[in-house]
N, C-alpha and C positions, 0 to 999 in steps of 0.2 A: 512561630522565628525563633521564639527561645529556646524551644525543646530541639530546633535543628543546630542551633549554636552550642549547646552543650553538648549534645551528641559530638559535635566535630571537635569540641574540647577533651573530649573524653578519648577518641579515636588517635588524636594528636599525641597522645602520652602512651601511646599503643609500640611494641616493637615492630607489629606486622599490620596487614589490613584485613586480611583473611587467615582463618584459623588452620584452614590446609599447609601455609607456607611455616608453620610451627613444627619442634621435632616430636616425635612421636609420642614420649613421655609425657609433654606440656599439653599436647594435641589430645590426648584422652583425660586428662585433668580437666580440661576447659568445658569438653563434651560431657563430661560428669558434672560439673556444676551447672551448663544449661540444662540438663535433667533434674537438677534439682531444683532450679528456680521455676521450669516446667509444671514440676510435680507437687511443689508447694502453691503455686497458683492455683493449680486443678482442685487439690483438695481442698483448698481455701474456699474455692468456688462452691464444695461441697459441704461446706459447714463442719469437714474434720477438723481443722486447725485453725489457729488464728495468729495476729502477730503479738502475740504476748507471750511472757515468759511461761506462764501456766499452759496455754494453750498449745505452745511449740512442744512443750515437754509431753502432754497427752497425745499428741497426733504423731510423735518422734516415730513409732514402730512403723507406722501406716505409712510416714513421709519415706523411710529407707526402704519398704518393700516395693514403693509405686518408682522410687528411684533405679532399684535393680531390674524391674522389669522394664523400663525404659532404655538402659543401656546394656541389657544382657549380662549383667553378671553377678555373683552368687547365685543362690537357687535357681534366679529365675534365666539363667545361660542357656537351658535347654541341654547341656551337654552330658554326656554320661559320664559320672565320676565315680573312680575307682573308692573304695574303702579306705580311708586315710589320708587320699589325696589333698591339697590345699585348695581353698576355696578364697576366691579374691572379694574381698569386703572392704568396703572405706567409711571412715570415720567420719558421721556429721558434723558438721561446724556447730559451734555454740547458736544460740538464738542470735544474738547480737551481730555475729559475722553471717550469718545466714538472712537475716534481714536486710543486711547492708547490700548483699550480692542482688537479693529481689529490687530493693530500689533500683541500683544502677541499670540492672537487666530492664527496669520498667521505661526507666528515663531514655536509654539508647535506644528505644524502639524494638525491644525484645531483641537485641543484637549480640549473638556470642561474642564477637570481639570485646566486647565492656568487660567481661569476665575474664581477660589474660591478666595472668600476674605480671606484675611490672617491676620480678626482680633484677630485669636490666638495669633499672635505677638506682638500684643497691649500691654501696661502697663510697669510698670518698672521692669526690669528685674535684676536689681542689688540686693545684699544683702542686707536686711535691719536690720541684727542683726549682730552684730560682734560675731567672734568665740565663746568666752568665753558666752554671752547670748545665742548663740544656744546650747551648751554645756547643761546649767542648763535649757532651757527650755527641752532638751529631756529627761531631769531626771524625767520628769510628766510618762513616760513611765514605768520607772523601779518602782515607787513608786507605780504605781498603779496596777500594775503585781507583787503582792507579796501575799504570802501564807495567810496573814490577810485579805485578800480580800477588800481593801479599797473602797468606792464608786469615781468616778469621781470626784465629788465635793470636796471631802476630797484630792484627789490627787492632783487637780488643785490650792487648797490653799495652800498645803504643798509646792507645786512649786512657788508659789508665795513669799512666808515665805523663801524660798532659795534665791530668788532675793535681799527680804531686810536685808538678814543676808549679801549676798556678797556686797550690797552697802553701809552696815555700814563699812566693812572691808576696802574696798577701800578709804572711806572718811576719816578713820584713816590712813592711808596709803597715803593721799594727791593725789588718783588719781581720773580719772573721773569715774562718777555714771554709771552704765549699765542701759539702755532704758528697761523697765520694760513692757514686754508684757501684752496684756489684759488679762481679763480671758477666751474669745473666741478665741483668737490666742491660747492658750495654749489647749483648748477642740479640736481645729482642729489639731493641731499638735498631741495629743492623738487619736485621730479618723485615724491618717496615722501610727498607729503602727502596726505591722504582727500579724494578730487575731490568729494563731495558738502559735505565741512566747508566746502572753497574757495568752492564756487559759492554756496553760501548766504551765507556771510560778504560775497562781493561785490556777489550780486543779488538777495539774499532768498531767504527760505524758498519762498515761492510758486514760483520762477521756477527752485529746484534741486528742489522735488518734479515741476513739471513736466518738467526734464530727466532726471531720474532715476527716472521711473516706472516700474514694475512690470508688464509689459503680459500680459494674458490672451486668453483665445478668446471671452470674454463670455459671458452667459447661453446654456444650452443650450436651444433652441428647436427643437421639433419640428410643430408645426403650424401651419398658416396662422394670421395674427390672435391666435396665442397671447401675442405681445409687440410691440407697436406703436411706434415712437418717432417724435416728432413735434417739430419746431423750427423757428426763425424763421432767417433769413438775408438780408444784403443783399447786393443784385446786385450784381456787378462791371461794371456799364454802365449808363450815364448816357441816360435817355430822357426823352422830352417827356410830363409828366403832365398826358395828356390822350387824348381818344378820337381816332381817326384821321379818323371822319366830322366833329369838330369844326375839327380841325386843315386838313382839305381846304377849308374855307369860309371860313379866315381869310385876310385880305390878307397879303401879304409884309411889309409893314412889322409887323403885330401877329404873325406868324410869328416876325420876327426878335428881339423882344422877349418871348416866349411862354418860361414858365419851364421848365426841366430839371433833372433830379434823380435818385435811386438809388432806385427802388423795394424795399419787403421784400420776401420771400417765405416763406410759410407751407407747408410738405411736412411729409406723414407717410408714413412706411415700415413694409413688413411685414417683420420680422426674419427670416422663417423662409423667405420666397420674394424676397425684396428687390423686391418691387411697390412702387411708388408708388400711393399710395391719397388723396393729396388734393395739390391743387396750387393756392395761391390766392396773388394779388399784393394789398400793402397799403401805403399811403403810411406809415404807422408803426408800431410793435409796437404793439398794443391787443390787448385781452381779446375783442372783438366780432368781428374777424377771426379768431381763434383758434379761437372757439366756430364758426364758420361753416367753416372748414378743418375742423373734428372732425365737423362734420354732413354733409360730404361722403365720409366714410370708409363712411358706410351706405347709400349709394345707387349706382345702376348708373350710372356717370358717361359711357356710352357715348354719349348724345345730344350731350354737351358735345363730346366727342371728334370726330365727326362734324363737329360745327360748325365746328371747329377744321381741317378738311379731313383729319383723320388716317386713314388706309388700317386700323390695326388697332382693337379694339375696346378700351374701357377698364371692363372688367366687372369689376373687384377691388374687393369690397366685402363687407361681413358684420360681425357683432357682435364686441365686442375684448374681448379676456380682461385685458391687462396694459397700459397706457399710461404710456409713459416718455417725460419732459420735462425740460429745465433748469429752474432758478430765474429765469427772466425774468418781467417782472413781467406780460406776457400771462398766462402759463400758472399763476402763485400766486396771481390774481386772486380775489375771491370768485364773481366770473359764471363763469370758467373753473372753477374746480374745484366749484362747486356741479351746475353741468352734468354733468359728470365723475361727481360722487358720484351725481347722479339717476339715471344710467343702469346705476350698480353695477360700475362698472370700477375695477379696482384701479390705484392711480396709484404711481408712482415718480418722485421728485424727485431724483436725485443730487446731492452737494454740488456747489456751483458752482465751476467753474473745472477741472473733471476732465470735459473732453468725451468722453477715451475709452471711459465709461462708458455713452456711448450713441455707440457706435464706428458703425453703421449708417448712421445720419442723416448723422453728420458725414462718412463717407466718400463720402455719396452728392453732398453738397454740393463736396466735393473734384473727384468726376469730372464733374462738370456745369462745375465752373470748367474743366478741362481738356480738355473735350470739346466744349462749346457756347458758351463766353464768346469764345473766339478767332475763331468765325464773325460775331460781331455787331459791326456798327458803332457807335462810342463807348464801347468796352469800358475799365474803369479800372485792368487788371492788377490782380495782387496785390497791390504795394506801389509806393509812387512812385519806385524804384530802376529796378524792372522798368518801369515806366511811360514814364519818361523824358520828350521831349518830344513823347509822343503826344496831338495837340489831341481828348481826349475832350468836352468840351463843345461844341466847334465843329462834332464831327462826328456828334452826337445828333440821331437821326431817327425812332427808332422809339418809335410811340406805344403805349399801353396794351393797346390789343387786338389790336394786332401783337407786343407782347412776350408776352402769353399765349396768344398761337396758337403761337408759336417755341416756347416751354417746353412746352406740349402735346405737340406733334410731336415734340419730343425723347423727353418721355418714354414717349408712346405706342407711336410707331414706330421710336424708334431703341434706348433704353436697355431698353424690356421685351423686346426682340427680340433683342440682343446677349448670347454667351457671358459669365458672370459668373464672374470669378477663385474666388470664396468659395463658388461653387455647382460647384465643378468641372467647367467648362465648358458647364453647363445654364443656358440662358435664364430670367430670372425667369419670363416666360409658360410654359416648361415646368414650372419647378418648382411653380407657383401649380397647373396643371392638376394635377400627377401629388399633390401633399400633399392638395390639394381631394378628388382620387378617394381618396385613403387613410384620411384624418383627418374631412374635411369642413370648415365653418367653425362658428364659435359663432353661435347664434341670433340673429336680428336681433330689436331692440325693435320692439315693435308702433306702430302709429302713435299710439297716445295716449300711451304712454310717450316718444314721440320729439316730440312736441309740448309734453307738460308740463316736458321738458327742454329743448330748444332753443327755442321759443316764448317771445318776450316776453310780459310781464304786463301787460294792458291791462283797463280798466275799460268796460263798455257797462250801459246802462240795459236793464231790461226792457220788452219791448212783447207786442203781442199777438201779434206773428208771431213772436217770440224776441228775438234781439238783432240789432243792424245793425253789420257790420264791411265796409270796402270797397266800400258799395255794395249789398252780398246779404245779405240776412237768413238766420238760422240757427236753428234750434229742434229742438228732442228733448221727449222727454216729461217731463224733471225741469225741464225751463224752461217749460214749461205748466204744471205743477204749483205751480212756484212764481211765476208770474206770479198765480195764483188765490190762493194762500194766504200766501205768505211774504212777511212785513213787509218784508224787504231788496230794494230795487229795483234794485242794481247788483250785478252778476256778473262775476267775472274770467274772461277768455278768453284765449286762447293758439292762436295761428294759424301752420300752415305757408304759408309765402308761394311756395312750389314747388307747392301743392295747395290750391284754394281751396274745394275739393268739400266739405270739413267742417273746423269747429274744434272744440278743447277748451273745454268751460265746467265752472268750477267753481260748483255749486249745494253750498251748505252746507259740506260737507268732503271732498265726492266729486265727481271728475271725469267728465264724460262727453261722450262726442262728439257734435255736434251739425251735422246734414246742412244743407246750402245749401236752402231752398225754392224755388230755381231749378234746373231740372235742368240737366247738361249742360255744368257746371263743373267735372266732377272732371278732375285734371292740368293744369289752367288755373294759369299762373303769375300772382302778385300784379302782375306787370310786363305782362305779356300784357293781362290785364283792364283794368287803368289806361289804357293806350295804346289800347285799342279804344275803352275808355268816353269818354274825353278825344277821341277825334276823333270821334265819333257825337255829342256833345254840338255841337260845333263845327257840325256838317251841321245838325241840327236843334235850334238856337238856341229854337224857340218851343214847343217840346216841353218841357212841365214833368216828363214821367217817360219814360223809357226802357224798353223794352220788351225783357225778357232773352232771347226767342228771337232779336231782331233782334240781340243782342250776341253771342250763341253762334254765329250763321250767320257773323259778320263775324269773331270770333275763327278759326273754320275756314278763313275765306279769306285770313288774313294769310299774305304769302308765306313761304317756307323762308327766306329771306335773314333777314328780321327775327326769326324764331324762333331763329336762330343767333345773329344779335346780340345778343338778350337773354342766351342762355346765356353766350357770352362775356363779358358785362358781368357777370355774375353775381360771375365771378371776379376784378373788375379793384376798386379802389377807388370808382369809380362804382357800385356794387349798391346796392340800396335798404336804407335804413336804419330804425330804429326812428322816427325824427323824421319822415322821409317818410311814413311810414303815417298817425302821428298828423295831420300836414299835409294829407295829400291826403284823408284822412277828412273832413275840414273845408270842404277845396275843394268837393268833390262836393255839391252841393247835393241831390241826390234819389236816393232809391235806384233798383234796379233791379225792376222789376215784371214780374210775367206773371199777371195773375189771369185774363187771357182762356186763357192754356195751362192752369193750373191747373182751370179751369171748362170745359174743351175746349172753348172758342170759338175759340181761335187757328186764323186761315185760313193758309196760307199766301201769300205777296206773288205775283201775276203778273208784276211786275218783277223778275227773280233780282239786279238792280243797284240794287234801290230803296232797300234798308238797307244798301248796300257802304259802302267807303271809296273816295272820289275822289283817285285818285294824280296824274292828269293832267287838266287841264280842257280843256273842250269847246272844240275850236277850230271856230269860224263856226255853232256851234249857236243854235238861239233864246236870248235871254238870258230870264232869268225876270222874273216880274212883279213890280217891287218892292212892289207895293201888297199882296201875298199876305201878308207877313211882318206888315202892321199891320192888316188889316182885323179879325180877331179876336183881339185882344191880353185877356189874362187878367188879370183887375183885382190891382192890384200887393198888395191885403191878402190874399187868397185864397193869393198865392205865397208872402210871407213866411210866414203861417201853416205852412204844408206844409214850408217849409223847416227852420223851428225844430223841427218834430216829427221830422223824417226826421233832423236831424244831430245829435238829441242835444244843442244848445248852449244 
């Protein structure tokens, strides 16, 4: 017990507990001292040396050779030494010092820690300044930690002035003057200040929290779509706030006065695979575009990627387990939160000002800022200092469709196919394929749930053929029963503008799917339907009604260029809004009817182009008889009544 206590007392005086914590030069010296003790004890056991002055001097040479053999220095190093090269040898201690090392080594249980030199205990340990001088010297920290943010030199000078004023006061009072520290002493005292405290006092607690944040790896995500992060970001490029088709037809003077600005970008990323699930341009942050970006997560976006000219597919979609967003106005709005809640998605809203809690989406914004933005004309850079004199406004030439095409190309063809550091060199596409094969994706909500969540509520009147929306009539068994027996004649509907084949209708407290009475509109978007209907009405102005088969055949003949244009426009601020739907509903006077088709009397036209869209006017063809348009004009009274009935006004 006595030996253990002495060992603890010896170890308590050492600066470290293990030899490897020492710097290299001290560590080599301690190991040499240990080799000295081991060699001495070994030679002592053989009788070549003893613990007397005469015996130590007699075995000195043999002891030096044994030490070199143990530490590999000097002639025993085993290295080929060139002539004239230096050989490291150490001077042996005197007998008194050497015997002291051996005794301490034996008492400590042959531990090398006891041989660590105690030079850290050297020096004057007494206080060098009185308590009053210490208090004045500590004032440099408070002077420097001020919201006015003085420099270190100014803080040191003001502290020295405090000493001068204090010494003048003490001289007037007949007291001894304080010893004034040097500037370097005060600077060293300032360097010992708490960095968090100083930064918080100078810049505020929010800035200090951001600067001294303790980072982690984030949530542990293993399955695709287990956690999706979504955010908005203002693009670092100035673009023309229009579509290229409009811009190309403007005169030069109008182009010079056209408005340019920076668009906002909504992006959703899967944390497990780093795949981008949604990309959408917006004029300003708003809940409507945020909801549309959320809707894109649930669909295969390969047709949109093909419309942008991408070579890879954009097939990443599925249900969402957890959605993480910031506390921006678009994400905390009632519309967005109601949509997310309707889908049964768990939402995470980290505190504001802590972007690292959504590190994956923030990292993506930084990645495309460094990789994509330098390739675009009219970029604004990350700050005004980096931008310098770069004329961003004068060089702006990208329109919205050009911008979304560039963004989609970068995401689909570049980002998804390049090795990702956080995935261990695996590409996001490869990570998606691997994890989907292992775990699959959360199930997608059914079409009725999607329409209830994303469809905007609209009111329609019950009719004999169901309800009218966008010129099409929809019916189901519940609507027919309500038309016969329900006293309430208005029903709520919700539609998916990407698929006009059916809508969701609310009869009583229950939602029902209502199919279009006219066949062939499954998968037809609202944009395509309105464009074809508008074009055919212009061509057939004297027809009070349109035939649904004719509209369907015209849709099938729409060029692939138009389809791609509609797909890309959906991702820009020029997409169809709820107000557009209501306005078009009032503007389209007549429904699309196909009574002949339902009764089996529809006959195919002998002229395949008779009901098509005329793109280029006939050159040199026979002119139409102008009297054909006026021979049989329908009575105004009959036209007005039918308009009122079909338009529900």
